[in-house]
N, C-alpha and C positions, 0 to 999 in steps of 0.2 A: 442251127442258122439265129445269130442275133436278134436279138429285139432289140428297135430305135428308142431313145431314151423321151420318156413321156416330157410332154411340156411342163408338169411339174419341177420334174426335176432341174429343166433347163433353167428354169425359174428359182430352183432354189441355191445353182452355180450360181449365176448371174448372180443373184442379191448375196451371196457370200462372195464374190470378185468384188463386187463395187463398197462392201464392210468391209472388205480388206484394203483396198483402194484409198478409201477416207481415213482409215488409219492411219496407213502408210505416209498420206500427205500429213495428215496431222503432226504422226510425230517426227518425220522431216522440218516441219513449222517450226516443232517446237525445238529441236535441236539447233537450228537456224538463228531464233531467235535467242535462243540460252549464248549461241557462242557469241552474237551480236552482241547481245547487252556490253558486257566490256570495254568495246569499243565504240557503241555508240553515246557509254556512260563517258570515257575518257573524250571527245569528240566536243560534250555538251558540256562537261568541264574546263576543260584548258583552252577550246578557241571561240565557240559559242558563246557564252557566259562570261570570259574570264577577262577581264580587264588591265589594264595595263596604265600606270601617267606617262605622261609624257614630258620630256625634258625634266622630269622630276617634279612636275608640276600638279599638287594634286586635281585642280580644277578642271586640266587637261589631261582626259582619260579615254584611252580608244582600245578597242575591244583587240583581244587575242588574233583572232581570226585575220584580221585588217593589216595587221602589223607581219603576220607572215603572209599573203598576199604582197604587200608592197616590197617585201624583201625578195618573196620569188622571181617579181615581175621587174624587178629595177637586176635582181642576178641572172634574169632571163636574157637583160638588153644588155647586159654589161659582157657575158659570156659569148654574144652574138658578136658582139660588134668586136673586140679583143680576139678574139678564136685565130688563130693562125695569120693573125697581121704582122707583116716583117718592113711595113713603113707607115709616114704620117700618110700618104697621100691614099694609100688601101683605107686607113682608120678613116680618112675623110671620106671615100665614097663610099664605104658602109654604113657611116653614121647618116649622112644623106638616104640611105634606100631603108634603114630601120626609121627614119621620120617621116619617110612618106607611109609606109605602112602604121604607125603609131597616129600621124594625123586624122586617119581614116577612123578609128576608134574615138576621136574627138570631136566630129562634124554633126552625128545624131543628134537630135534635141533631148535635152534633159529626162521632160517628164513622159515623153514617148517611150523612149528609149529605158526608163526606170520599168514603165508598164510591159514592154516588150518581154523584159528579162527577170521581171517578176520581182522585183528587189525595189527596196526602199528608197526615195529619192535623196536620202543622207546618205547613203551606201555608193548612192550612183555618183552621186559630186564627190566623195571620198576616191572612187575610184577614177576618176573626170581630173582630178588634183594632182593624182601621183601620174598617170599618164601624161599628164598638163608637163610636170616640172622634170620627165623622162625625156620628150620630146623637144624642151629648151636645151636642155643638157646635150643632147646629140644636137640640135640647130646650132649649139655654141663653138661643139669642137667642128663640125663643119666650116661653118661662116669664120670662125679663126683660122683655121688652115687656108682656106682660100685666099682670103683678105692678106694674109702675110706671106705666103708663096707666089702672090703673082700682084702685078701691078695696078693700078685700078684704070680699067680701058673704058668706062662708061655705057658700055654694051648695053643688051637688053638684058641678058644673063646676070650679069653683074647686080643692075639697077635693080630687077627683080629679087634676087636670093638677098641684097639688102634688106631691101624693103621689107619683105616677108618677114627677117628675122628682126626687125624692128615692131612688126606688128605682136609676133608670139611675148615678144617683153614686154609692149602695153600692155596685153591682154594680161601677162602674167601678174603685171605690177595691181592692173585693176581688179583684181580678184584676190586680192590681197585680203583679208578679213576687216582688217581696220578699213578700208577704204571702201569694201561693198558694204559694208552696213550704213555708212554715213551719207554715201552715193550711190543707191540701189541701181537709180534709173541711169544714169551715167556710167556705172558699170554695164548692165544691160546695152546702151549705144554702142560704147566701145567692143562689147564683145559680138555684137551684130557685125557690127562694121568691120572687126577685124579677123573675122571666120569668114565673112565676103571676100576679102582683099586676099587672104590667104590664098582661096581658090584659084583666083585669078591671076594672082603674082607666080602660083606654084606650080600653074603650065605654061607660062612665059618662061618658066627658069629653068625647067626641065628640056633637054635638047630634043627634036623630034625623033632624032636616030635609037633616043633611049627609049623604047616600047613599054619595058618594064614599068618606067616612069612615070608613062602617061597611061599607062593603065589605071597605075593606083591612083592619079590624080582625076578620072573620071571616074572611078568608084566612088572616090571621095566625094566627089561633086553631087555626084545620083543620088548617094545617102544622103548628102546633107538638103538638098533639092527634093526629095521624097517626100523627108521628115515636115520639112517647111511648109510644103505644098498641101501635104496632108492633115498639118494644123490649122490653117487656113482655111480650106476646102471646107471641111470640121465646123468652123469659126462662123462661116458663112448661111452653112446649112441649118446649124442650130438658132442661131437667133432671126432669122428673118422667114419669113411666110406670106407667102402670096393673101391666104384670108386669113389672118390674123396677124396682129400688130405686133411690131417687132420686142423684142427683151425690156422689160421697163424692171427697175430697180424701185422699193419704197425704204425710202433711208429714214429714221426715225434716230435721236438723241436722248440719251438715257442718261442723265448725269454726264460721267465722262468715257462714257462707250457709245455706239451704234449697233442697232438692230435692224437689219437689211433684207427685206424680204423681194425674191427674185421673181419672175411672172416672166415665164419661156412660151414664145410661140407653138414650140414642138414636145412632143413628149421625152424626159429625159430622166431615164432611173439611176438615183444618187444613190449609192453604197455608205453604209458606217465604215470612217475613217479616210473616206476621201475628201481632195481639195480643189477647186476651181482659180482660176487666173479671171479677174475684174477688169473690163478696161472701161473709160466714161469720159464722155466728151467735156464732161464741167469735174471740179471749178478745176482752173489751171491751164493754160495756154497751150501744154504741152501732152497734156490726160489721156488726148485719146491714143499716143504713142504707146503710153505705158502699160503693163499689165501689171497687176498687183495677186500673187496668193494667199486664201483665205480657207482655210477648214471650213466643211458642210456640216452646220448645227442640226440637222435635220430637216421632216417635211411634213407637214400636215397631209401633202396630196402624196398619193402613189407613184405618178409618174408626172407629176408638172412642177409646180412652186416646190422651191426651198428658199433655207434664211440662211442668214450667214451674222454674226456677232464679231462687232471688231472691236480693237480698242486702239483709241488714235496715237501714233507717234508723230514721230516729224513728216514731213511733208503731205501726199495723198493725203493719208488718213486726218491729219491735222485740219486741213484744206475742207476735206468733205465736210469735217463736225463740224467746224466752224458756220458751216452755210448751213447747215440742220437744226443751228442752237434754240434750242426752245421749241420743235416744232418737227413737223414733219415734210419731206421733199420729196418729188420722184422725178426721176431722171432717166433718159435714154441709156443704156450700156451694152457691152457684147460682155456674153460671158464664155470662158474657153474651158474643157474638160467636159468631164471631171477624169482626175485623174488621180491615182494611187491604190492599192489594194490593201485593204483593212485585215481585221481579224476574224476568225468564224468561234464566237462562241458559244454555237449552242447545243455544243458536247459539254458543258461544264455545268455542274448543277447549283451550283453557289458561282456568284462573280460578285467579285471586289474591285472597283475603281478607284482611284484615287489620282486629285483635282489640287492644282494649287493657283490662284485667280483667273487669270482669263482661259487657263488648260481646259476648262471646266467644257468648253464649247467643243475641242475635239470626242467627247462623253455621250456628248447630246445626242446624235445621231444610233448610236450604240445602244442607248436608253431605251430610245422609241423602238427600236429593231426588235430590242430583245423582249418587250412589254407585248410589242405586238403579234410576235411569233408565239407566245407564253399564250396570251386570249385566244388564238388559230391551232394551239400543239404543233406547234412548228419545232418546239426547242424543249432542250432536257434542263432549262436553267428553272430553277426555281428561288432561288436565294439571289437577291439581287439589292451590293447595298454601295453607294456611293458616299465617299470621302473624298469634303473637299474642304481646301485654307483659303478661306475669302479675306485678301487683302484690305479691302474696306467692305463697307456695308451698303454700298451702293453698286457691288457688283452683284449683289441679288437677285436686283430689276432684274438685269440681262437674260434672267435665265426663269427665273421663276415661274412666269407663263407657262411655259414649256413643261417645268418640272412638277407642276400641280396638273396641269393635263396627264402628262401620263401618269401619277398617282391615283387621280381620279379615274382613268380610263382601265386601270389597274383592280380599282375595286368594283369594275361591272363585271357582269356576267357576260358571257359569249355574246347572245341575243340583244342585249341592251349596250350592247358597246357598236353592235351595228347599227343601231336605230337612232342614238342620240350620247355620245361620250360623254357629255355634260350631266344627265341626268342621276337622280340621288340613287342610290342601293345601300340597303342595308349590311354589310359584309362585317361591320366592324374596324375598315380599313382608311374610314373617312375623314379621321382624325391627322393624319397623316399631310401633311402640307409645309413649303417652303414659304419663310415668311419673306417680306420686300423692306425693302430700306425704311419702309415708312410705318413700318408695323410694329407695334410694341411685344418684338420678339425678345428672347433672352439672346445671353451669346452664342448658342447654340442654338437655333431654331429648328434644324433638322431633327428625326426621332433616329435614335441609334438600336435598332430594335435584336433581339438574341435569333440569329436564323433556323428560322423552325418548317422553313417550307414556303412556297405560293406567297413571297414576301417581297417587293422593293420599296424602298427606302432610300434617304439621303441625308447624311450626317452634314452640316455646313455649321463651318465655328469659325472665329475671328481671332487674333490674340489680342489681348488685352495689354496695352501699351501704360505705362506710369509715367505722367509729366513730370520731371523734376525742375 
């Protein structure tokens, strides 16, 4: 009679099987990584990081992956429109169907859609422009065929279709970079008004018998209404509270720039790399209808207030700077957001950030986050170097307080930092500082250290200009 296996034998068999399984999984992983490495390198080299000049102009460079997407998207629309078409009337009907589908892609709000798709706002705007251009071409084909093949009857179908085509043309003209940069608020009004009109006109233009076309209109309108309602509901919820005052901002003019401190009634966690939209009742008669995007410059608290840094240009920012010239003013405001996905820098031992001029604002939240995480042992980063090209000495006043607080906090041990971030500590790092425009600093007030671990420093300089 066979004796049963003892528990020790079963344990040895199970242990050997587990080890063999782990070795097999590890081997498969190594083989897959070895096979995928050339493909990954090729994708990164030739698609993700490769750029090409547009129209032969070195100043207009776009990524190769964006070119590939545009070619594939335009080709797909061209094939679907022209495959098996034998008459102009069939081409017109098919272009109208393709147009209704593409309009659905254009109706979601840019910031919300970019966050949902986890892409940058710039990538979404590029995609939006390509889809809009294709939609305009399809609308031109459909409108041209219908207007030339039929007489003007003046019925609802003809009038609504012509008006919708006019809205698409007006939106395309207003979206040109030359117009958008110089009249951004006019562009926003035109874009919103035409988008609303297209939803209504498309419903009037599509016959009731066309169930598929009506379904396209309903889906597109629901997406547009959902994103718009979502944005406004969050706007009201985050800026108003029953027990606390509504959102207030404190604006201080610093030479030719503005420091804005935002006080919120509700907790609002802002991550590095995010941006918000600011709406104010003043200055200007139509300011309440305007929303202006700004990068978040950081926060001194964990879940409430945050700061903005603004370089005045024309329009709203120029009027705001004029109102606060030489002092500090407080205004009521509405803040929408935050939007955007930043970069996770916690797994890098050494981080080097480059900025020019007002671009340093986009790095301030990253710097604060990295130093705070380092003090709490949440990051692998041990060396942080910020290289900043200053356009003029007054730009130092924009960030010197924030940067010096960061350097001072980096000097503290963990326990001291929790008690008082301004207390002195003799670690040998206290000589690091960023000078202001009024200090008697040299052309390069920052410290350029050799990375050796546990070091956060800033190197700032401005070019020497010889007058002739």
